[in-house]
DOMITI-370812 format. One line per field, with one value per residue (C-alpha): residue in one letter; chain; x, y, z. Coordinates in steps of 0.2 Angstrom, whole numbers, plus 5000, padded with zeros to 4 digits. Layout:
residu: c(A; ...);
chaine: c(A; ...);
x: c(X; ...);
y: c(Y; ...);
z: c(Z; ...);
! end
This chain:
residu: c(X; X; X; X; X; X; X; X; X; X; X; X; X; X; X; X; X; X; X; X; X; X; X; X; X; X; X; X; X; X; X; X; X; X; X; X; X; X; X; X; X; X; X; X; X; X; X; X; X; X; X; X; X; X; X; X; X; X; X; X; X; X; X; X; X; X; X; X; X; X; X; X; X; X; X; X; X; X; X; X; X; X; X; X; X; X; X; X; X; X; X; X; X; X; X; X; X; X; X; X; X; X; X; X; X; X; X; X; X; X; X; X; X; X; X; X; X; X; X; X; X; X; X; X; X; X; X; X; X; X; X; X; X; X; X; X; X; X; X; X; X; X; X; X; X; X; X; X; X; X; X; X; X; X; X; X; X; X; X; X; X; X; X; X; X; X; X; X; X; X; X; X; X; X; X; X; X; X; X; X; X; X; X; X; X; X; X; X; X; X; X; X; X; X; X; X; X; X; X; X; X; X; X; X; X; X; X; X; X; X; X; X; X; X; X; X; X; X; X; X; X; X; X; X; X; X; X; X; X; X; X; X; X; X; X; X; X; X; X; X; X; X; X; X; X; X; X; X; X; X; X; X; X; X; X; X; X; X; X; X; X; X; X; X; X; X; X; X; X; X; X; X; X; X; X; X; X; X; X; X; X; X; X; X; X; X; X; X; X; X; X; X; X; X; X; X; X; X; X; X; X; X; X; X; X; X; X; X; X; X; X; X; X; X);
chaine: c(A; A; A; A; A; A; A; A; A; A; A; A; A; A; A; A; A; A; A; A; A; A; A; A; A; A; A; A; A; A; A; A; A; A; A; A; A; A; A; A; A; A; A; A; A; A; A; A; A; A; A; A; A; A; A; A; A; A; A; A; A; A; A; A; A; A; A; A; A; A; A; A; A; A; A; A; A; A; A; A; A; A; A; A; A; A; A; A; A; A; A; A; A; A; A; A; A; A; A; A; A; A; A; A; A; A; A; A; A; A; A; A; A; A; A; A; A; A; A; A; A; A; A; A; A; A; A; A; A; A; A; A; A; A; A; A; A; A; A; A; A; A; A; A; A; A; A; A; A; A; A; A; A; A; A; A; A; A; A; A; A; A; A; A; A; A; A; A; A; A; A; A; A; A; A; A; A; A; A; A; A; A; A; A; A; A; A; A; A; A; A; A; A; A; A; A; A; A; A; A; A; A; A; A; A; A; A; A; A; A; A; A; A; A; A; A; A; A; A; A; A; A; A; A; A; A; A; A; A; A; A; A; A; A; A; A; A; A; A; A; A; A; A; A; A; A; A; A; A; A; A; A; A; A; A; A; A; A; A; A; A; A; A; A; A; A; A; A; A; A; A; A; A; A; A; A; A; A; A; A; A; A; A; A; A; A; A; A; A; A; A; A; A; A; A; A; A; A; A; A; A; A; A; A; A; A; A; A; A; A; A; A; A; A);
x: c(5011; 4999; 4982; 4970; 4957; 4971; 4975; 4956; 4953; 4965; 4967; 4948; 4952; 4964; 4953; 4936; 4940; 4921; 4920; 4930; 4915; 4903; 4917; 4924; 4906; 4903; 4918; 4910; 4922; 4914; 4922; 4914; 4909; 4919; 4936; 4951; 4960; 4976; 4988; 5006; 5021; 5019; 5037; 5041; 5059; 5073; 5088; 5091; 5090; 5075; 5059; 5043; 5028; 5011; 4997; 4989; 4993; 4981; 4982; 4965; 4960; 4943; 4934; 4931; 4948; 4966; 4974; 4978; 4985; 4975; 4986; 4976; 4981; 4972; 4974; 4969; 4975; 4984; 5002; 5012; 5024; 5011; 5009; 5027; 5025; 5010; 5018; 5032; 5021; 5012; 5027; 5037; 5022; 5019; 5037; 5040; 5024; 5021; 5002; 4991; 4990; 4975; 4978; 4963; 4964; 4952; 4948; 4936; 4938; 4929; 4942; 4956; 4946; 4945; 4963; 4968; 4958; 4972; 4979; 4996; 5010; 5027; 5029; 5046; 5048; 5031; 5033; 5024; 5032; 5019; 5002; 4994; 4975; 4970; 4952; 4945; 4932; 4926; 4909; 4904; 4902; 4902; 4884; 4876; 4869; 4855; 4845; 4846; 4843; 4857; 4869; 4865; 4868; 4884; 4892; 4909; 4903; 4892; 4907; 4917; 4903; 4902; 4921; 4920; 4905; 4911; 4909; 4893; 4876; 4870; 4883; 4870; 4858; 4872; 4878; 4861; 4857; 4874; 4871; 4854; 4861; 4875; 4862; 4857; 4875; 4885; 4898; 4914; 4908; 4900; 4916; 4926; 4915; 4913; 4932; 4935; 4924; 4929; 4947; 4945; 4932; 4942; 4938; 4926; 4908; 4905; 4916; 4906; 4890; 4895; 4901; 4884; 4875; 4885; 4882; 4865; 4869; 4866; 4881; 4893; 4895; 4897; 4903; 4903; 4921; 4929; 4944; 4934; 4926; 4943; 4950; 4936; 4938; 4956; 4953; 4940; 4953; 4966; 4955; 4949; 4967; 4969; 4988; 4999; 5003; 4985; 4981; 4995; 4988; 4971; 4979; 4988; 4972; 4964; 4979; 4976; 4958; 4959; 4971; 4960; 4944; 4953; 4959; 4978; 4988; 4998; 5013; 5017; 5033; 5022; 5009; 5022; 5030; 5013; 5007; 5023; 5025; 5023; 5026; 5008; 5014; 5020; 5005; 4994; 5004; 5001; 4983; 4981; 4991; 4982; 4967; 4976; 4992; 4992; 5001; 5003; 5022; 5019; 5015; 5034; 5040; 5048; 5060; 5065; 5075; 5064; 5057; 5064; 5055; 5042; 5043; 5029; 5015; 4998);
y: c(4955; 4969; 4964; 4976; 4974; 4978; 4994; 4999; 4997; 5011; 5021; 5026; 5036; 5046; 5048; 5050; 5058; 5061; 5043; 5048; 5056; 5041; 5028; 5037; 5040; 5021; 5021; 5034; 5048; 5064; 5073; 5088; 5085; 5100; 5095; 5097; 5081; 5078; 5064; 5065; 5054; 5036; 5032; 5029; 5024; 5030; 5019; 5010; 4996; 4993; 4999; 5003; 5010; 5015; 5011; 5028; 5043; 5058; 5075; 5079; 5097; 5098; 5114; 5112; 5107; 5102; 5094; 5076; 5062; 5047; 5031; 5019; 5001; 4988; 4971; 4954; 4942; 4941; 4945; 4943; 4957; 4970; 4974; 4981; 4989; 4999; 5005; 5011; 5020; 5029; 5034; 5040; 5050; 5058; 5063; 5069; 5079; 5084; 5079; 5066; 5050; 5039; 5022; 5015; 4996; 4991; 4972; 4962; 4947; 4946; 4935; 4947; 4962; 4954; 4952; 4969; 4978; 4973; 4981; 4977; 4978; 4969; 4970; 4968; 4962; 4968; 4985; 4990; 5006; 5007; 5000; 5002; 5003; 5003; 5008; 4994; 4994; 4978; 4969; 4970; 4989; 4995; 4998; 4987; 4999; 4991; 5007; 5015; 5033; 5030; 5024; 5039; 5051; 5042; 5033; 5032; 5024; 5012; 5007; 5004; 4995; 4983; 4979; 4976; 4965; 4956; 4939; 4943; 4936; 4954; 4958; 4956; 4968; 4980; 4980; 4981; 4997; 5005; 5000; 5009; 5024; 5026; 5027; 5044; 5051; 5058; 5047; 5054; 5052; 5035; 5029; 5030; 5019; 5007; 5005; 5005; 4989; 4981; 4981; 4978; 4964; 4956; 4939; 4934; 4930; 4948; 4955; 4945; 4951; 4969; 4967; 4960; 4974; 4988; 4979; 4986; 5004; 5014; 5026; 5012; 5005; 4987; 4977; 4993; 4995; 5012; 5004; 5000; 5018; 5026; 5014; 5017; 5036; 5034; 5023; 5035; 5049; 5038; 5033; 5051; 5055; 5042; 5040; 5031; 5047; 5051; 5034; 5036; 5052; 5043; 5029; 5041; 5050; 5033; 5030; 5048; 5046; 5029; 5037; 5052; 5042; 5031; 5047; 5044; 5060; 5062; 5074; 5085; 5075; 5059; 5067; 5073; 5056; 5048; 5061; 5061; 5042; 5036; 5017; 5009; 4993; 5003; 5013; 4998; 4991; 5007; 5007; 4989; 4994; 5010; 5000; 4991; 5001; 5008; 5024; 5032; 5030; 5011; 5012; 5014; 5000; 4990; 5004; 5008; 4998; 4987; 4995; 4990; 4977; 4985; 4976; 4972; 4977; 4969);
z: c(5045; 5048; 5040; 5031; 5045; 5058; 5048; 5047; 5065; 5070; 5054; 5054; 5069; 5059; 5043; 5051; 5068; 5070; 5078; 5093; 5102; 5101; 5103; 5119; 5124; 5126; 5138; 5149; 5142; 5137; 5122; 5113; 5095; 5089; 5097; 5085; 5081; 5071; 5069; 5076; 5072; 5078; 5080; 5098; 5095; 5106; 5101; 5085; 5080; 5091; 5083; 5092; 5083; 5090; 5077; 5078; 5089; 5089; 5098; 5104; 5108; 5116; 5117; 5136; 5143; 5141; 5126; 5127; 5117; 5111; 5107; 5097; 5096; 5085; 5094; 5085; 5098; 5115; 5115; 5131; 5126; 5124; 5142; 5143; 5125; 5130; 5146; 5136; 5123; 5137; 5147; 5131; 5124; 5140; 5143; 5125; 5123; 5141; 5139; 5147; 5137; 5135; 5127; 5117; 5112; 5098; 5097; 5086; 5098; 5115; 5123; 5117; 5123; 5140; 5141; 5134; 5148; 5160; 5171; 5166; 5179; 5183; 5202; 5209; 5227; 5232; 5224; 5208; 5199; 5185; 5180; 5163; 5161; 5143; 5137; 5126; 5113; 5106; 5101; 5119; 5120; 5102; 5096; 5083; 5070; 5060; 5058; 5041; 5048; 5062; 5049; 5037; 5052; 5058; 5043; 5050; 5066; 5056; 5046; 5061; 5069; 5054; 5055; 5074; 5072; 5056; 5065; 5073; 5068; 5066; 5052; 5038; 5046; 5049; 5031; 5024; 5034; 5029; 5011; 5011; 5020; 5007; 4993; 5000; 5000; 4986; 4977; 4984; 5002; 5000; 4990; 5006; 5016; 5002; 4999; 5018; 5021; 5004; 5010; 5028; 5027; 5013; 5007; 5021; 5021; 5027; 5013; 5000; 5008; 5007; 4989; 4984; 4993; 4984; 4967; 4967; 4972; 4957; 4958; 4957; 4939; 4935; 4950; 4960; 4966; 4968; 4959; 4944; 4943; 4944; 4931; 4919; 4921; 4917; 4902; 4895; 4896; 4887; 4873; 4870; 4867; 4854; 4857; 4870; 4879; 4881; 4888; 4900; 4907; 4909; 4918; 4930; 4933; 4938; 4950; 4958; 4959; 4969; 4981; 4983; 4986; 4999; 5008; 5006; 5005; 4989; 4990; 4975; 4971; 4971; 4960; 4948; 4947; 4943; 4930; 4921; 4919; 4902; 4905; 4904; 4912; 4927; 4928; 4927; 4942; 4952; 4948; 4955; 4970; 4973; 4980; 4994; 4999; 5016; 5011; 4994; 4995; 4995; 4976; 4973; 4984; 4970; 4967; 4985; 4998; 5009; 5025; 5042; 5051; 5062; 5079; 5090; 5079; 5084);
! end
């Protein structure tokens, strides 16, 4: 099963593409800060029922050269099948889009990072048709950001650093610096980074530390969660209406606010479905799910057929 940390290690490249320049920089690859970046479909399936999905694929258009694709894979442990999977991803994407492909593997474990660097090949009778050379970022080459000014200037990189170094002795200093940096940011911007680490660090010592830090940041009420703020906004709207319909609108507003803060796209159809719902129990369930789902569509999973098993995910 894909974990929240796994999702965070690759989805941040979609949601905060400004980290591409410094992350690729530590690998010796220069990328202009104003490069255009957008996500493309991650389904690399050619024939059903075999399903192959790259975690994240970005098309990068630098201002000083040719476009290229960046395939980002989050890898939590060694997987003997990944060598052939990664070779397939690179070959398929290059053939489909006629663009050069760079494979970036993100690891939080040093032993996994050493393995993931490859190269991966399957020689046959003394001949090798293809070798795969991933680029790897891990605690060994990602910066440890413990300076508040640096964290304020590059909050996305600081949050990514915190996730990568979650098991490091430096994690408390990293989180302290980021927490102080967020105090100088507006709520909507800071909310993303709080929620990102709240979910991806999860129920770990680092996650507990982060929640303790954010408790004292004055723009987060009570316990300080984005979910709580959105819930209270929804409740306030509902109470002001003084009737069940008004309360439902308040709950719906809370659901949409959580999805907005987390940066999850909401289609017009989904927005209409949420705002026109008058079932408070269902709205409460959606509100609970809004803080953890990977996609906005997953709110409605109980009314849809089960998704096909996604093979070979990290």
